[in-house]
ROPA-185433 format. One record per residue (C-alpha): residue number from 1; x negated, y negated, z negated. Coordinates in Angstrom, 1 decimal, always signed. Layout:
<sites>
+-----+--------+--------+--------+
!   k !     c1 !     c2 !     c3 !
+-----+--------+--------+--------+
! NUM !      X !      Y !      Z !
...
+-----+--------+--------+--------+
</sites>
This chain:
<sites>
+-----+--------+--------+--------+
!   k !     c1 !     c2 !     c3 !
+-----+--------+--------+--------+
!   1 ! -115.2 !  -48.4 ! -102.0 !
!   2 ! -111.8 !  -48.5 ! -103.8 !
!   3 ! -111.2 !  -48.3 ! -107.4 !
!   4 ! -109.8 !  -45.0 ! -108.6 !
!   5 ! -106.9 !  -45.6 ! -111.1 !
!   6 ! -104.5 !  -43.6 ! -113.2 !
!   7 ! -101.3 !  -43.1 ! -111.2 !
!   8 !  -99.0 !  -45.4 ! -113.2 !
!   9 ! -101.5 !  -48.0 ! -114.5 !
!  10 !  -99.9 !  -51.6 ! -114.4 !
!  11 ! -103.0 !  -53.2 ! -112.9 !
!  12 ! -102.4 !  -50.8 ! -109.7 !
!  13 !  -99.4 !  -53.0 ! -108.6 !
!  14 ! -101.2 !  -56.1 ! -109.6 !
!  15 ! -104.3 !  -55.3 ! -107.7 !
!  16 ! -102.2 !  -54.5 ! -104.5 !
!  17 ! -100.6 !  -57.8 ! -104.6 !
!  18 ! -104.0 !  -59.4 ! -104.7 !
!  19 ! -105.6 !  -57.2 ! -101.8 !
!  20 ! -107.9 !  -55.5 ! -104.0 !
!  21 ! -108.4 !  -51.8 ! -102.8 !
!  22 ! -107.4 !  -49.2 ! -105.1 !
!  23 ! -106.3 !  -45.7 ! -104.9 !
!  24 ! -104.3 !  -43.5 ! -107.4 !
!  25 ! -105.5 !  -40.3 ! -108.7 !
!  26 ! -103.0 !  -38.4 ! -106.7 !
!  27 ! -104.3 !  -40.0 ! -103.5 !
!  28 ! -107.9 !  -39.5 ! -104.4 !
!  29 ! -107.5 !  -35.7 ! -104.9 !
!  30 ! -106.2 !  -35.5 ! -101.2 !
!  31 ! -108.5 !  -38.0 !  -99.6 !
!  32 ! -110.3 !  -37.0 !  -96.6 !
!  33 ! -113.5 !  -38.6 !  -95.9 !
!  34 ! -115.3 !  -38.9 !  -92.5 !
!  35 ! -117.7 !  -41.4 !  -91.0 !
!  36 ! -116.1 !  -44.4 !  -89.3 !
!  37 ! -116.7 !  -44.4 !  -85.5 !
!  38 ! -117.4 !  -47.9 !  -84.5 !
!  39 ! -118.2 !  -49.1 !  -80.8 !
!  40 ! -120.0 !  -52.1 !  -79.9 !
!  41 ! -119.5 !  -53.4 !  -76.1 !
!  42 ! -122.7 !  -55.7 !  -76.0 !
!  43 ! -122.1 !  -58.4 !  -73.4 !
!  44 ! -125.0 !  -60.4 !  -74.6 !
!  45 ! -128.1 !  -61.0 !  -72.5 !
!  46 ! -130.4 !  -60.4 !  -75.7 !
!  47 ! -129.0 !  -57.2 !  -76.6 !
!  48 ! -131.5 !  -56.3 !  -79.2 !
!  49 ! -131.3 !  -59.3 !  -80.9 !
!  50 ! -127.3 !  -58.9 !  -80.7 !
!  51 ! -127.2 !  -55.4 !  -81.9 !
!  52 ! -129.4 !  -56.1 !  -84.9 !
!  53 ! -127.4 !  -58.9 !  -86.0 !
!  54 ! -124.1 !  -56.9 !  -85.7 !
!  55 ! -125.6 !  -53.9 !  -87.3 !
!  56 ! -127.1 !  -55.9 !  -90.3 !
!  57 ! -123.4 !  -56.9 !  -91.0 !
!  58 ! -121.8 !  -53.6 !  -90.5 !
!  59 ! -124.3 !  -52.1 !  -93.0 !
!  60 ! -123.3 !  -54.3 !  -95.9 !
!  61 ! -120.8 !  -51.8 !  -96.9 !
!  62 ! -120.6 !  -48.6 !  -98.7 !
!  63 ! -118.5 !  -47.0 !  -96.0 !
!  64 ! -120.5 !  -44.6 !  -93.8 !
!  65 ! -120.4 !  -45.9 !  -90.1 !
!  66 ! -121.5 !  -44.0 !  -86.9 !
!  67 ! -122.2 !  -46.6 !  -83.9 !
!  68 ! -122.0 !  -46.3 !  -80.0 !
!  69 ! -123.7 !  -49.1 !  -78.1 !
!  70 ! -121.8 !  -49.5 !  -74.7 !
!  71 ! -123.0 !  -51.7 !  -71.7 !
!  72 ! -121.3 !  -52.5 !  -68.8 !
!  73 ! -122.3 !  -50.0 !  -66.1 !
!  74 ! -121.8 !  -52.4 !  -63.0 !
!  75 ! -124.0 !  -54.8 !  -64.6 !
!  76 ! -127.8 !  -55.1 !  -64.2 !
!  77 ! -129.4 !  -56.6 !  -67.3 !
!  78 ! -132.0 !  -59.1 !  -66.8 !
!  79 ! -133.1 !  -59.6 !  -70.3 !
!  80 ! -133.1 !  -56.0 !  -71.8 !
!  81 ! -135.5 !  -53.4 !  -70.5 !
!  82 ! -133.9 !  -50.2 !  -68.7 !
!  83 ! -135.8 !  -47.9 !  -71.1 !
!  84 ! -133.9 !  -49.4 !  -74.0 !
!  85 ! -130.7 !  -49.1 !  -72.3 !
!  86 ! -131.1 !  -45.8 !  -71.1 !
!  87 ! -132.2 !  -44.6 !  -74.4 !
!  88 ! -129.6 !  -46.3 !  -76.9 !
!  89 ! -126.5 !  -47.2 !  -74.6 !
!  90 ! -123.6 !  -45.5 !  -73.2 !
!  91 ! -121.4 !  -46.8 !  -70.4 !
!  92 ! -117.7 !  -46.9 !  -70.5 !
!  93 ! -117.6 !  -43.7 !  -68.0 !
!  94 ! -119.9 !  -42.0 !  -70.9 !
!  95 ! -117.1 !  -42.8 !  -73.6 !
!  96 ! -113.9 !  -43.5 !  -72.3 !
!  97 ! -112.7 !  -39.9 !  -73.3 !
!  98 ! -113.7 !  -40.5 !  -76.9 !
!  99 ! -111.7 !  -42.3 !  -79.8 !
! 100 ! -113.1 !  -45.1 !  -82.1 !
! 101 ! -112.0 !  -46.3 !  -85.5 !
! 102 ! -113.3 !  -49.9 !  -84.5 !
! 103 ! -114.5 !  -51.5 !  -81.5 !
! 104 ! -116.4 !  -54.7 !  -81.0 !
! 105 ! -116.7 !  -56.7 !  -77.8 !
! 106 ! -119.2 !  -59.4 !  -78.0 !
! 107 ! -119.4 !  -62.7 !  -76.5 !
! 108 ! -121.3 !  -63.5 !  -73.1 !
! 109 ! -122.8 !  -66.8 !  -71.6 !
! 110 ! -120.4 !  -66.7 !  -68.8 !
! 111 ! -117.6 !  -69.0 !  -70.0 !
! 112 ! -118.0 !  -71.6 !  -67.4 !
! 113 ! -117.0 !  -69.1 !  -64.8 !
! 114 ! -113.6 !  -68.1 !  -64.0 !
! 115 ! -113.0 !  -64.5 !  -65.7 !
! 116 ! -112.4 !  -62.9 !  -62.3 !
! 117 ! -115.6 !  -64.5 !  -61.0 !
! 118 ! -117.7 !  -62.4 !  -63.9 !
! 119 ! -119.3 !  -59.3 !  -62.1 !
! 120 ! -118.1 !  -56.9 !  -64.5 !
! 121 ! -114.6 !  -58.3 !  -65.1 !
! 122 ! -112.9 !  -55.2 !  -63.7 !
! 123 ! -114.8 !  -53.2 !  -65.8 !
! 124 ! -114.2 !  -55.1 !  -68.9 !
! 125 ! -110.6 !  -55.3 !  -68.1 !
! 126 ! -110.5 !  -51.2 !  -68.0 !
! 127 ! -112.3 !  -51.4 !  -71.4 !
! 128 ! -109.7 !  -53.7 !  -73.0 !
! 129 ! -106.7 !  -51.7 !  -71.6 !
! 130 ! -108.5 !  -48.4 !  -73.0 !
! 131 ! -109.0 !  -49.9 !  -76.4 !
! 132 ! -105.1 !  -50.2 !  -76.7 !
! 133 ! -105.1 !  -46.3 !  -77.0 !
! 134 ! -108.5 !  -45.4 !  -77.9 !
! 135 ! -109.6 !  -47.8 !  -80.6 !
! 136 ! -107.5 !  -48.5 !  -83.8 !
! 137 ! -108.8 !  -51.8 !  -84.2 !
! 138 ! -110.8 !  -54.0 !  -81.9 !
! 139 ! -112.8 !  -57.3 !  -82.7 !
! 140 ! -113.6 !  -59.7 !  -80.0 !
! 141 ! -116.2 !  -62.1 !  -80.6 !
! 142 ! -116.7 !  -65.7 !  -78.8 !
! 143 ! -116.3 !  -65.2 !  -74.9 !
! 144 ! -115.2 !  -61.8 !  -75.9 !
! 145 ! -112.4 !  -63.3 !  -77.7 !
! 146 ! -111.5 !  -65.7 !  -75.0 !
! 147 ! -111.7 !  -62.5 !  -72.7 !
! 148 ! -109.3 !  -60.6 !  -74.8 !
! 149 ! -106.9 !  -63.5 !  -75.5 !
! 150 ! -106.8 !  -63.9 !  -71.8 !
! 151 ! -106.3 !  -60.2 !  -70.6 !
! 152 ! -103.8 !  -59.0 !  -73.6 !
! 153 ! -101.9 !  -62.5 !  -74.0 !
! 154 ! -102.4 !  -64.7 !  -71.0 !
! 155 ! -104.1 !  -67.4 !  -73.1 !
! 156 ! -106.6 !  -69.0 !  -70.8 !
! 157 ! -109.6 !  -70.9 !  -71.7 !
! 158 ! -110.3 !  -74.6 !  -71.2 !
! 159 ! -113.4 !  -76.5 !  -70.4 !
! 160 ! -114.9 !  -78.7 !  -73.1 !
! 161 ! -116.3 !  -82.1 !  -72.5 !
! 162 ! -119.6 !  -81.0 !  -73.6 !
! 163 ! -120.9 !  -78.0 !  -75.3 !
! 164 ! -119.8 !  -77.4 !  -78.6 !
! 165 ! -122.8 !  -76.1 !  -80.6 !
! 166 ! -123.5 !  -76.2 !  -84.5 !
! 167 ! -122.1 !  -75.0 !  -87.9 !
! 168 ! -118.8 !  -76.1 !  -88.7 !
! 169 ! -116.7 !  -76.3 !  -91.6 !
! 170 ! -113.4 !  -74.2 !  -91.4 !
! 171 ! -110.3 !  -73.6 !  -93.6 !
! 172 ! -108.4 !  -70.7 !  -94.2 !
! 173 ! -104.9 !  -70.7 !  -93.1 !
! 174 ! -103.2 !  -67.7 !  -94.3 !
! 175 ! -105.0 !  -66.7 !  -97.8 !
! 176 ! -103.1 !  -63.6 !  -98.2 !
! 177 ! -104.2 !  -62.0 !  -95.0 !
! 178 ! -106.5 !  -59.2 !  -96.1 !
! 179 ! -109.0 !  -60.2 !  -93.4 !
! 180 ! -109.7 !  -63.4 !  -95.3 !
! 181 ! -109.5 !  -61.9 !  -99.0 !
! 182 ! -112.4 !  -63.5 ! -100.9 !
! 183 ! -113.0 !  -66.4 !  -98.7 !
! 184 ! -113.2 !  -69.9 ! -100.2 !
! 185 ! -110.7 !  -72.3 !  -98.9 !
! 186 ! -113.4 !  -73.9 !  -96.9 !
! 187 ! -116.3 !  -72.0 !  -95.4 !
! 188 ! -119.1 !  -72.5 !  -92.8 !
! 189 ! -119.6 !  -70.7 !  -89.1 !
! 190 ! -121.7 !  -71.3 !  -86.2 !
! 191 ! -120.1 !  -71.7 !  -82.5 !
! 192 ! -121.8 !  -72.0 !  -79.4 !
! 193 ! -119.6 !  -72.7 !  -76.3 !
! 194 ! -118.5 !  -74.9 !  -73.4 !
! 195 ! -114.7 !  -73.7 !  -73.4 !
! 196 ! -112.1 !  -73.2 !  -76.1 !
! 197 ! -108.7 !  -71.5 !  -76.7 !
! 198 ! -106.1 !  -73.9 !  -77.7 !
! 199 ! -104.2 !  -73.4 !  -80.9 !
! 200 ! -100.9 !  -74.0 !  -79.6 !
! 201 ! -101.2 !  -71.7 !  -76.8 !
! 202 ! -102.6 !  -69.0 !  -79.2 !
! 203 !  -99.7 !  -69.3 !  -81.6 !
! 204 !  -97.2 !  -69.3 !  -78.7 !
! 205 !  -98.4 !  -65.9 !  -77.5 !
! 206 !  -97.3 !  -64.6 !  -81.0 !
! 207 ! -100.7 !  -64.2 !  -82.6 !
! 208 ! -101.5 !  -65.6 !  -86.1 !
! 209 ! -104.2 !  -68.0 !  -86.7 !
! 210 ! -106.0 !  -67.1 !  -89.8 !
! 211 ! -108.7 !  -69.9 !  -89.9 !
! 212 ! -109.6 !  -72.8 !  -88.1 !
! 213 ! -112.0 !  -76.1 !  -87.9 !
! 214 ! -110.9 !  -79.6 !  -87.6 !
! 215 ! -113.9 !  -80.1 !  -85.3 !
! 216 ! -114.1 !  -76.6 !  -83.5 !
! 217 ! -110.4 !  -75.4 !  -83.4 !
! 218 ! -109.3 !  -72.0 !  -84.0 !
! 219 ! -111.9 !  -69.7 !  -85.3 !
! 220 ! -110.0 !  -66.4 !  -86.2 !
! 221 ! -106.7 !  -65.1 !  -84.8 !
! 222 ! -105.0 !  -61.7 !  -85.3 !
! 223 ! -102.2 !  -59.8 !  -83.6 !
! 224 !  -99.1 !  -59.5 !  -85.6 !
! 225 !  -99.9 !  -55.7 !  -86.0 !
! 226 ! -103.6 !  -56.6 !  -86.9 !
! 227 ! -104.9 !  -54.2 !  -84.4 !
! 228 ! -106.6 !  -57.1 !  -82.5 !
! 229 ! -108.9 !  -59.7 !  -84.0 !
! 230 ! -110.4 !  -62.6 !  -82.1 !
! 231 ! -113.3 !  -64.7 !  -83.6 !
! 232 ! -114.0 !  -67.6 !  -81.5 !
! 233 ! -117.5 !  -68.4 !  -83.2 !
! 234 ! -120.5 !  -66.4 !  -84.1 !
! 235 ! -120.9 !  -65.5 !  -87.5 !
! 236 ! -123.3 !  -62.8 !  -86.7 !
! 237 ! -126.1 !  -65.4 !  -85.6 !
! 238 ! -129.2 !  -65.4 !  -87.4 !
! 239 ! -130.6 !  -68.6 !  -88.8 !
! 240 ! -132.7 !  -69.5 !  -86.0 !
! 241 ! -130.3 !  -68.5 !  -83.2 !
! 242 ! -128.7 !  -71.8 !  -82.7 !
! 243 ! -132.4 !  -73.3 !  -82.5 !
! 244 ! -133.6 !  -70.9 !  -79.9 !
! 245 ! -130.5 !  -71.7 !  -77.7 !
! 246 ! -131.1 !  -75.4 !  -78.2 !
! 247 ! -134.7 !  -75.2 !  -77.4 !
! 248 ! -133.9 !  -73.0 !  -74.2 !
! 249 ! -131.5 !  -75.4 !  -72.9 !
! 250 ! -133.9 !  -78.4 !  -73.5 !
! 251 ! -136.5 !  -76.6 !  -71.5 !
! 252 ! -134.0 !  -75.9 !  -68.6 !
! 253 ! -133.4 !  -79.8 !  -68.5 !
! 254 ! -129.7 !  -79.2 !  -69.6 !
! 255 ! -127.9 !  -82.3 !  -71.2 !
! 256 ! -127.7 !  -80.8 !  -74.6 !
! 257 ! -127.6 !  -82.5 !  -78.1 !
! 258 ! -128.9 !  -80.8 !  -81.4 !
! 259 ! -126.6 !  -78.5 !  -82.9 !
! 260 ! -124.6 !  -80.4 !  -85.5 !
! 261 ! -124.6 !  -79.6 !  -89.1 !
! 262 ! -127.1 !  -77.4 !  -88.7 !
! 263 ! -130.6 !  -78.8 !  -89.1 !
! 264 ! -131.7 !  -80.4 !  -92.6 !
! 265 ! -130.5 !  -84.0 !  -92.2 !
! 266 ! -129.3 !  -83.5 !  -88.6 !
! 267 ! -132.9 !  -83.8 !  -87.5 !
! 268 ! -134.0 !  -81.0 !  -85.2 !
! 269 ! -137.6 !  -81.5 !  -86.6 !
! 270 ! -136.7 !  -80.2 !  -89.7 !
! 271 ! -135.6 !  -76.7 !  -90.6 !
! 272 ! -132.0 !  -75.2 !  -90.2 !
! 273 ! -129.8 !  -74.8 !  -93.4 !
! 274 ! -128.2 !  -71.3 !  -93.5 !
! 275 ! -124.8 !  -71.9 !  -94.9 !
! 276 ! -122.7 !  -69.0 !  -93.3 !
! 277 ! -124.3 !  -65.8 !  -94.5 !
! 278 ! -121.8 !  -65.0 !  -97.0 !
! 279 ! -118.9 !  -65.6 !  -95.1 !
! 280 ! -120.3 !  -63.4 !  -92.2 !
! 281 ! -120.7 !  -60.4 !  -94.5 !
! 282 ! -117.5 !  -60.9 !  -96.0 !
! 283 ! -115.8 !  -61.1 !  -92.7 !
! 284 ! -117.2 !  -57.7 !  -91.3 !
! 285 ! -116.9 !  -56.0 !  -94.8 !
! 286 ! -113.1 !  -56.8 !  -94.8 !
! 287 ! -112.6 !  -55.9 !  -91.3 !
! 288 ! -114.0 !  -52.7 !  -91.7 !
! 289 ! -112.3 !  -52.0 !  -95.2 !
! 290 ! -108.8 !  -53.5 !  -94.5 !
! 291 ! -108.3 !  -53.6 !  -90.8 !
! 292 ! -110.2 !  -50.2 !  -90.1 !
! 293 ! -110.8 !  -47.8 !  -92.9 !
! 294 ! -107.6 !  -48.3 !  -94.8 !
! 295 ! -105.6 !  -48.0 !  -91.6 !
! 296 ! -107.0 !  -45.7 !  -88.9 !
! 297 ! -105.8 !  -42.1 !  -89.0 !
! 298 ! -108.1 !  -39.4 !  -90.1 !
! 299 ! -107.6 !  -37.4 !  -86.8 !
! 300 ! -108.7 !  -39.8 !  -84.0 !
! 301 ! -107.3 !  -38.0 !  -81.4 !
! 302 ! -104.0 !  -39.1 !  -82.7 !
! 303 ! -104.7 !  -42.5 !  -81.2 !
! 304 ! -104.4 !  -41.4 !  -77.6 !
+-----+--------+--------+--------+
</sites>
């Protein structure tokens, strides 16, 4: 929450320059407060695990947030019960007349398919087009980031020689970005994917790369107006998520190697080392505060 300071206190300008959220007495007296409306388009197969991971991060803020879970109406989930989906999820048809302060589009294990071959691609394109007028800010995650880059900017994904899986070191490229406020110069984040979005193509499309990894490439990019954010990794993952994916792939006989920089001593017989939790909380708190709460109109109907 913001610090409420006297109108002309010198610290006000200093804090603004440092991206510290303050409001003056004058603004505080007239401020309207309402819950933030956040939609989560959950494309992951293990929907309960993903919704829990994201809600944990979104809850780490004093801001009041109301969540709407959204599924693709034209897709039949094989890993989440119909009872759960019927009880807690809406379809795009259900929410397309509604406006949101923020929207999250998750990853999905379909990255080796051409976008057009994904069975809900047309519906997702409709969601992404709708988001331009019905969501103030949209965060795209992993395959959701690749889908968003392709749909909005024509940036295609490229297949890697082998699966990129592990916890990688990253560095902040634009420290003064409000999304990166409070980040250390170097930080860790998980990735799990077979494809990549290349930095030169992301930059050529007019986007800003805010953070990257020498091993994993572009991590966070944003549109110039800051209303679209693309996160190519999985900061929301729990400690054991990569382990579960690795052992699942092993059981399927897939040619995978253990996630790197993940297990103690890089030995899958040892427990994982959780080294991205603080970054994950900070990323989502900054997104909620600086890219959503401080920018979105009080009257959401003004978006459309």
